mmCIF file of the C-alpha atoms, coordinates in Angstrom:
data_MODEL
# 
_entry.id   MODEL 
# 
loop_
_atom_site.group_PDB 
_atom_site.id 
_atom_site.type_symbol 
_atom_site.label_atom_id 
_atom_site.label_alt_id 
_atom_site.label_comp_id 
_atom_site.label_asym_id 
_atom_site.label_entity_id 
_atom_site.label_seq_id 
_atom_site.pdbx_PDB_ins_code 
_atom_site.Cartn_x 
_atom_site.Cartn_y 
_atom_site.Cartn_z 
_atom_site.occupancy 
_atom_site.B_iso_or_equiv 
_atom_site.pdbx_formal_charge 
_atom_site.auth_seq_id 
_atom_site.auth_comp_id 
_atom_site.auth_asym_id 
_atom_site.auth_atom_id 
_atom_site.pdbx_PDB_model_num 
ATOM 1   C CA . MET A 1 1   ? -6.168  43.236 -73.703 1.00 0.00 ? 1   MET A CA 1 
ATOM 2   C CA . ARG A 1 2   ? -7.661  45.993 -75.859 1.00 0.00 ? 2   ARG A CA 1 
ATOM 3   C CA . TYR A 1 3   ? -11.310 47.055 -75.311 1.00 0.00 ? 3   TYR A CA 1 
ATOM 4   C CA . THR A 1 4   ? -13.725 49.250 -77.119 1.00 0.00 ? 4   THR A CA 1 
ATOM 5   C CA . ILE A 1 5   ? -15.738 50.902 -74.318 1.00 0.00 ? 5   ILE A CA 1 
ATOM 6   C CA . TYR A 1 6   ? -19.017 52.677 -74.813 1.00 0.00 ? 6   TYR A CA 1 
ATOM 7   C CA . ILE A 1 7   ? -19.970 55.119 -71.912 1.00 0.00 ? 7   ILE A CA 1 
ATOM 8   C CA . MET A 1 8   ? -23.370 56.583 -71.125 1.00 0.00 ? 8   MET A CA 1 
ATOM 9   C CA . LEU A 1 9   ? -23.424 58.995 -68.179 1.00 0.00 ? 9   LEU A CA 1 
ATOM 10  C CA . ASN A 1 10  ? -27.243 59.497 -68.169 1.00 0.00 ? 10  ASN A CA 1 
ATOM 11  C CA . ALA A 1 11  ? -30.292 58.427 -70.128 1.00 0.00 ? 11  ALA A CA 1 
ATOM 12  C CA . GLU A 1 12  ? -30.392 61.543 -72.266 1.00 0.00 ? 12  GLU A CA 1 
ATOM 13  C CA . ASP A 1 13  ? -26.808 61.109 -73.518 1.00 0.00 ? 13  ASP A CA 1 
ATOM 14  C CA . ASP A 1 14  ? -25.510 59.065 -76.396 1.00 0.00 ? 14  ASP A CA 1 
ATOM 15  C CA . PHE A 1 15  ? -22.798 56.518 -75.880 1.00 0.00 ? 15  PHE A CA 1 
ATOM 16  C CA . ARG A 1 16  ? -19.263 58.006 -75.951 1.00 0.00 ? 16  ARG A CA 1 
ATOM 17  C CA . LYS A 1 17  ? -16.701 55.668 -77.480 1.00 0.00 ? 17  LYS A CA 1 
ATOM 18  C CA . GLU A 1 18  ? -13.214 54.974 -76.054 1.00 0.00 ? 18  GLU A CA 1 
ATOM 19  C CA . GLU A 1 19  ? -10.466 52.565 -77.007 1.00 0.00 ? 19  GLU A CA 1 
ATOM 20  C CA . LEU A 1 20  ? -8.569  51.289 -73.984 1.00 0.00 ? 20  LEU A CA 1 
ATOM 21  C CA . GLU A 1 21  ? -5.837  48.729 -73.156 1.00 0.00 ? 21  GLU A CA 1 
ATOM 22  C CA . ILE A 1 22  ? -6.530  46.940 -69.829 1.00 0.00 ? 22  ILE A CA 1 
ATOM 23  C CA . PRO A 1 23  ? -3.316  45.784 -68.171 1.00 0.00 ? 23  PRO A CA 1 
ATOM 24  C CA . GLU A 1 24  ? -3.056  42.137 -67.246 1.00 0.00 ? 24  GLU A CA 1 
ATOM 25  C CA . GLU A 1 25  ? -2.176  42.927 -63.581 1.00 0.00 ? 25  GLU A CA 1 
ATOM 26  C CA . ILE A 1 26  ? -5.639  44.277 -62.897 1.00 0.00 ? 26  ILE A CA 1 
ATOM 27  C CA . SER A 1 27  ? -7.193  41.321 -60.981 1.00 0.00 ? 27  SER A CA 1 
ATOM 28  C CA . SER A 1 28  ? -9.973  42.750 -58.850 1.00 0.00 ? 28  SER A CA 1 
ATOM 29  C CA . ILE A 1 29  ? -13.267 44.551 -59.435 1.00 0.00 ? 29  ILE A CA 1 
ATOM 30  C CA . GLN A 1 30  ? -12.102 47.449 -57.408 1.00 0.00 ? 30  GLN A CA 1 
ATOM 31  C CA . ALA A 1 31  ? -8.984  47.933 -59.350 1.00 0.00 ? 31  ALA A CA 1 
ATOM 32  C CA . PHE A 1 32  ? -10.775 47.490 -62.652 1.00 0.00 ? 32  PHE A CA 1 
ATOM 33  C CA . TYR A 1 33  ? -13.396 50.128 -61.695 1.00 0.00 ? 33  TYR A CA 1 
ATOM 34  C CA . LEU A 1 34  ? -10.700 52.572 -60.517 1.00 0.00 ? 34  LEU A CA 1 
ATOM 35  C CA . TYR A 1 35  ? -8.659  52.066 -63.724 1.00 0.00 ? 35  TYR A CA 1 
ATOM 36  C CA . LEU A 1 36  ? -11.746 52.660 -65.933 1.00 0.00 ? 36  LEU A CA 1 
ATOM 37  C CA . LYS A 1 37  ? -12.716 55.622 -63.840 1.00 0.00 ? 37  LYS A CA 1 
ATOM 38  C CA . LYS A 1 38  ? -9.245  57.274 -64.293 1.00 0.00 ? 38  LYS A CA 1 
ATOM 39  C CA . LYS A 1 39  ? -8.634  56.401 -67.963 1.00 0.00 ? 39  LYS A CA 1 
ATOM 40  C CA . CYS A 1 40  ? -12.172 57.122 -69.181 1.00 0.00 ? 40  CYS A CA 1 
ATOM 41  C CA . LYS A 1 41  ? -12.576 60.213 -66.961 1.00 0.00 ? 41  LYS A CA 1 
ATOM 42  C CA . LEU A 1 42  ? -15.716 58.862 -65.335 1.00 0.00 ? 42  LEU A CA 1 
ATOM 43  C CA . PRO A 1 43  ? -17.560 60.938 -62.737 1.00 0.00 ? 43  PRO A CA 1 
ATOM 44  C CA . ASP A 1 44  ? -18.007 59.975 -59.093 1.00 0.00 ? 44  ASP A CA 1 
ATOM 45  C CA . LEU A 1 45  ? -21.116 58.080 -58.216 1.00 0.00 ? 45  LEU A CA 1 
ATOM 46  C CA . ARG A 1 46  ? -23.803 60.120 -56.460 1.00 0.00 ? 46  ARG A CA 1 
ATOM 47  C CA . LYS A 1 47  ? -25.854 58.753 -53.664 1.00 0.00 ? 47  LYS A CA 1 
ATOM 48  C CA . GLU A 1 48  ? -28.244 55.963 -54.730 1.00 0.00 ? 48  GLU A CA 1 
ATOM 49  C CA . GLU A 1 49  ? -26.661 55.746 -58.159 1.00 0.00 ? 49  GLU A CA 1 
ATOM 50  C CA . ILE A 1 50  ? -25.460 52.603 -59.813 1.00 0.00 ? 50  ILE A CA 1 
ATOM 51  C CA . TYR A 1 51  ? -22.826 51.943 -62.362 1.00 0.00 ? 51  TYR A CA 1 
ATOM 52  C CA . ILE A 1 52  ? -23.343 49.061 -64.692 1.00 0.00 ? 52  ILE A CA 1 
ATOM 53  C CA . CYS A 1 53  ? -20.802 47.374 -66.885 1.00 0.00 ? 53  CYS A CA 1 
ATOM 54  C CA . SER A 1 54  ? -22.240 44.949 -69.391 1.00 0.00 ? 54  SER A CA 1 
ATOM 55  C CA . LYS A 1 55  ? -21.136 42.917 -72.424 1.00 0.00 ? 55  LYS A CA 1 
ATOM 56  C CA . ASP A 1 56  ? -23.820 44.371 -74.692 1.00 0.00 ? 56  ASP A CA 1 
ATOM 57  C CA . LYS A 1 57  ? -26.145 47.295 -74.783 1.00 0.00 ? 57  LYS A CA 1 
ATOM 58  C CA . TYR A 1 58  ? -29.171 45.577 -73.342 1.00 0.00 ? 58  TYR A CA 1 
ATOM 59  C CA . GLU A 1 59  ? -28.336 42.661 -71.087 1.00 0.00 ? 59  GLU A CA 1 
ATOM 60  C CA . MET A 1 60  ? -25.552 40.256 -69.966 1.00 0.00 ? 60  MET A CA 1 
ATOM 61  C CA . VAL A 1 61  ? -24.791 42.396 -66.993 1.00 0.00 ? 61  VAL A CA 1 
ATOM 62  C CA . THR A 1 62  ? -21.400 41.421 -65.446 1.00 0.00 ? 62  THR A CA 1 
ATOM 63  C CA . LEU A 1 63  ? -20.646 44.025 -62.874 1.00 0.00 ? 63  LEU A CA 1 
ATOM 64  C CA . PHE A 1 64  ? -22.507 46.375 -60.539 1.00 0.00 ? 64  PHE A CA 1 
ATOM 65  C CA . ILE A 1 65  ? -20.960 49.134 -58.540 1.00 0.00 ? 65  ILE A CA 1 
ATOM 66  C CA . THR A 1 66  ? -23.460 50.885 -56.326 1.00 0.00 ? 66  THR A CA 1 
ATOM 67  C CA . SER A 1 67  ? -23.245 54.047 -54.224 1.00 0.00 ? 67  SER A CA 1 
ATOM 68  C CA . GLN A 1 68  ? -24.890 54.103 -50.801 1.00 0.00 ? 68  GLN A CA 1 
ATOM 69  C CA . GLY A 1 69  ? -23.814 57.583 -49.923 1.00 0.00 ? 69  GLY A CA 1 
ATOM 70  C CA . ASP A 1 70  ? -20.199 57.433 -48.633 1.00 0.00 ? 70  ASP A CA 1 
ATOM 71  C CA . THR A 1 71  ? -19.910 53.723 -49.332 1.00 0.00 ? 71  THR A CA 1 
ATOM 72  C CA . ILE A 1 72  ? -19.349 52.076 -52.667 1.00 0.00 ? 72  ILE A CA 1 
ATOM 73  C CA . SER A 1 73  ? -20.153 48.392 -52.935 1.00 0.00 ? 73  SER A CA 1 
ATOM 74  C CA . TYR A 1 74  ? -18.983 46.040 -55.625 1.00 0.00 ? 74  TYR A CA 1 
ATOM 75  C CA . GLU A 1 75  ? -20.827 43.026 -56.970 1.00 0.00 ? 75  GLU A CA 1 
ATOM 76  C CA . PRO A 1 76  ? -18.260 40.290 -57.265 1.00 0.00 ? 76  PRO A CA 1 
ATOM 77  C CA . ILE A 1 77  ? -17.541 38.672 -60.610 1.00 0.00 ? 77  ILE A CA 1 
ATOM 78  C CA . ASP A 1 78  ? -14.845 36.456 -61.969 1.00 0.00 ? 78  ASP A CA 1 
ATOM 79  C CA . MET A 1 79  ? -12.403 38.769 -63.771 1.00 0.00 ? 79  MET A CA 1 
ATOM 80  C CA . LYS A 1 80  ? -11.767 35.940 -66.294 1.00 0.00 ? 80  LYS A CA 1 
ATOM 81  C CA . ILE A 1 81  ? -15.107 36.773 -67.863 1.00 0.00 ? 81  ILE A CA 1 
ATOM 82  C CA . LEU A 1 82  ? -13.491 39.893 -69.279 1.00 0.00 ? 82  LEU A CA 1 
ATOM 83  C CA . LEU A 1 83  ? -11.078 37.878 -71.308 1.00 0.00 ? 83  LEU A CA 1 
ATOM 84  C CA . SER A 1 84  ? -13.716 36.474 -73.590 1.00 0.00 ? 84  SER A CA 1 
ATOM 85  C CA . ILE A 1 85  ? -15.004 39.895 -74.701 1.00 0.00 ? 85  ILE A CA 1 
ATOM 86  C CA . ASN A 1 86  ? -13.547 43.036 -76.261 1.00 0.00 ? 86  ASN A CA 1 
ATOM 87  C CA . THR A 1 87  ? -16.455 45.492 -75.968 1.00 0.00 ? 87  THR A CA 1 
ATOM 88  C CA . LEU A 1 88  ? -17.902 46.853 -72.771 1.00 0.00 ? 88  LEU A CA 1 
ATOM 89  C CA . TYR A 1 89  ? -20.842 49.178 -72.199 1.00 0.00 ? 89  TYR A CA 1 
ATOM 90  C CA . LEU A 1 90  ? -20.694 51.385 -69.108 1.00 0.00 ? 90  LEU A CA 1 
ATOM 91  C CA . SER A 1 91  ? -23.763 53.236 -67.850 1.00 0.00 ? 91  SER A CA 1 
ATOM 92  C CA . TYR A 1 92  ? -24.765 55.235 -64.869 1.00 0.00 ? 92  TYR A CA 1 
ATOM 93  C CA . CYS A 1 93  ? -28.342 55.484 -63.590 1.00 0.00 ? 93  CYS A CA 1 
ATOM 94  C CA . ASN A 1 94  ? -30.565 55.941 -60.605 1.00 0.00 ? 94  ASN A CA 1 
ATOM 95  C CA . ARG A 1 95  ? -31.403 52.703 -58.831 1.00 0.00 ? 95  ARG A CA 1 
ATOM 96  C CA . THR A 1 96  ? -35.168 53.250 -59.094 1.00 0.00 ? 96  THR A CA 1 
ATOM 97  C CA . ALA A 1 97  ? -34.957 54.010 -62.758 1.00 0.00 ? 97  ALA A CA 1 
ATOM 98  C CA . ARG A 1 98  ? -32.929 50.855 -63.378 1.00 0.00 ? 98  ARG A CA 1 
ATOM 99  C CA . ALA A 1 99  ? -35.488 48.782 -61.399 1.00 0.00 ? 99  ALA A CA 1 
ATOM 100 C CA . GLU A 1 100 ? -38.376 50.273 -63.343 1.00 0.00 ? 100 GLU A CA 1 
ATOM 101 C CA . GLU A 1 101 ? -36.584 49.490 -66.617 1.00 0.00 ? 101 GLU A CA 1 
ATOM 102 C CA . ILE A 1 102 ? -36.214 45.780 -65.557 1.00 0.00 ? 102 ILE A CA 1 
ATOM 103 C CA . PHE A 1 103 ? -39.782 45.645 -64.295 1.00 0.00 ? 103 PHE A CA 1 
ATOM 104 C CA . LEU A 1 104 ? -41.197 47.053 -67.584 1.00 0.00 ? 104 LEU A CA 1 
ATOM 105 C CA . SER A 1 105 ? -39.031 44.893 -69.861 1.00 0.00 ? 105 SER A CA 1 
ATOM 106 C CA . ASN A 1 106 ? -40.541 41.848 -68.080 1.00 0.00 ? 106 ASN A CA 1 
ATOM 107 C CA . GLY A 1 107 ? -44.103 43.078 -68.322 1.00 0.00 ? 107 GLY A CA 1 
ATOM 108 C CA . GLY A 1 108 ? -44.332 43.548 -64.523 1.00 0.00 ? 108 GLY A CA 1 
ATOM 109 C CA . SER A 1 109 ? -44.009 39.857 -63.983 1.00 0.00 ? 109 SER A CA 1 
ATOM 110 C CA . HIS A 1 110 ? -41.656 38.480 -61.278 1.00 0.00 ? 110 HIS A CA 1 
ATOM 111 C CA . TYR A 1 111 ? -42.085 34.995 -62.938 1.00 0.00 ? 111 TYR A CA 1 
ATOM 112 C CA . TYR A 1 112 ? -40.459 36.312 -66.171 1.00 0.00 ? 112 TYR A CA 1 
ATOM 113 C CA . MET A 1 113 ? -37.845 38.248 -64.243 1.00 0.00 ? 113 MET A CA 1 
ATOM 114 C CA . TRP A 1 114 ? -36.824 35.013 -62.449 1.00 0.00 ? 114 TRP A CA 1 
ATOM 115 C CA . HIS A 1 115 ? -37.153 32.918 -65.586 1.00 0.00 ? 115 HIS A CA 1 
ATOM 116 C CA . ASP A 1 116 ? -35.028 35.240 -67.672 1.00 0.00 ? 116 ASP A CA 1 
ATOM 117 C CA . GLY A 1 117 ? -32.445 35.836 -64.993 1.00 0.00 ? 117 GLY A CA 1 
ATOM 118 C CA . TRP A 1 118 ? -33.316 39.401 -63.958 1.00 0.00 ? 118 TRP A CA 1 
ATOM 119 C CA . GLU A 1 119 ? -34.672 38.679 -60.525 1.00 0.00 ? 119 GLU A CA 1 
ATOM 120 C CA . GLN A 1 120 ? -31.309 38.667 -58.774 1.00 0.00 ? 120 GLN A CA 1 
ATOM 121 C CA . GLU A 1 121 ? -30.480 42.133 -60.074 1.00 0.00 ? 121 GLU A CA 1 
ATOM 122 C CA . TYR A 1 122 ? -33.991 43.434 -59.458 1.00 0.00 ? 122 TYR A CA 1 
ATOM 123 C CA . SER A 1 123 ? -34.104 42.232 -55.861 1.00 0.00 ? 123 SER A CA 1 
ATOM 124 C CA . LYS A 1 124 ? -31.028 44.375 -55.046 1.00 0.00 ? 124 LYS A CA 1 
ATOM 125 C CA . TYR A 1 125 ? -33.056 47.569 -55.499 1.00 0.00 ? 125 TYR A CA 1 
ATOM 126 C CA . GLU A 1 126 ? -35.573 46.659 -52.807 1.00 0.00 ? 126 GLU A CA 1 
ATOM 127 C CA . ILE A 1 127 ? -38.594 48.012 -54.643 1.00 0.00 ? 127 ILE A CA 1 
ATOM 128 C CA . SER A 1 128 ? -41.789 48.021 -52.555 1.00 0.00 ? 128 SER A CA 1 
ATOM 129 C CA . LYS A 1 129 ? -45.053 46.382 -53.747 1.00 0.00 ? 129 LYS A CA 1 
ATOM 130 C CA . LYS A 1 130 ? -46.585 49.867 -53.601 1.00 0.00 ? 130 LYS A CA 1 
ATOM 131 C CA . GLN A 1 131 ? -44.033 51.124 -56.086 1.00 0.00 ? 131 GLN A CA 1 
ATOM 132 C CA . GLU A 1 132 ? -44.719 48.171 -58.364 1.00 0.00 ? 132 GLU A CA 1 
ATOM 133 C CA . LYS A 1 133 ? -48.445 48.879 -58.250 1.00 0.00 ? 133 LYS A CA 1 
ATOM 134 C CA . GLU A 1 134 ? -47.748 52.470 -59.273 1.00 0.00 ? 134 GLU A CA 1 
ATOM 135 C CA . TRP A 1 135 ? -45.697 51.305 -62.200 1.00 0.00 ? 135 TRP A CA 1 
ATOM 136 C CA . LEU A 1 136 ? -48.438 48.817 -63.241 1.00 0.00 ? 136 LEU A CA 1 
ATOM 137 C CA . GLN A 1 137 ? -51.049 51.604 -63.195 1.00 0.00 ? 137 GLN A CA 1 
ATOM 138 C CA . LYS A 1 138 ? -48.760 54.187 -64.817 1.00 0.00 ? 138 LYS A CA 1 
ATOM 139 C CA . HIS A 1 139 ? -47.942 51.895 -67.715 1.00 0.00 ? 139 HIS A CA 1 
ATOM 140 C CA . ASN A 1 140 ? -51.266 50.071 -67.822 1.00 0.00 ? 140 ASN A CA 1 
ATOM 141 C CA . LEU A 1 141 ? -49.714 46.755 -67.293 1.00 0.00 ? 141 LEU A CA 1 
ATOM 142 C CA . HIS A 1 142 ? -51.191 43.452 -66.110 1.00 0.00 ? 142 HIS A CA 1 
ATOM 143 C CA . PRO A 1 143 ? -48.515 40.984 -65.090 1.00 0.00 ? 143 PRO A CA 1 
ATOM 144 C CA . ARG A 1 144 ? -48.410 37.813 -67.219 1.00 0.00 ? 144 ARG A CA 1 
ATOM 145 C CA . ILE A 1 145 ? -48.357 34.484 -65.549 1.00 0.00 ? 145 ILE A CA 1 
ATOM 146 C CA . PRO A 1 146 ? -47.741 31.380 -67.666 1.00 0.00 ? 146 PRO A CA 1 
# 
């Protein structure tokens, strides 16, 4: 299947566009990631960095690949989900920066994170209550509760 792939290597960059054919024999997350890494000339993940593959620019995350130093872990997904789309957004970011982005987009509220489907991703980053309080103060937020 042919894909249009937008790649952002850090928050300061614009998306780079690539056109790519994904062979049908790719059936695992690991193979998919390694194929994209090779064909799109993606850099290695640094420690505590996360690679996110999504259906659109802002949400619908379908794949996480996280570096824990020497180990790379893959968040399992059903590869069939990729058959229904033809555009992918790839981005690299620091785990804490990604957590802060989710926290702020939900107004600092765990209720809205859970309600809108972000809690599972957010919980992977193991953010402390102390860090959350710092973000609330820094951004002058007061968590909303319905």
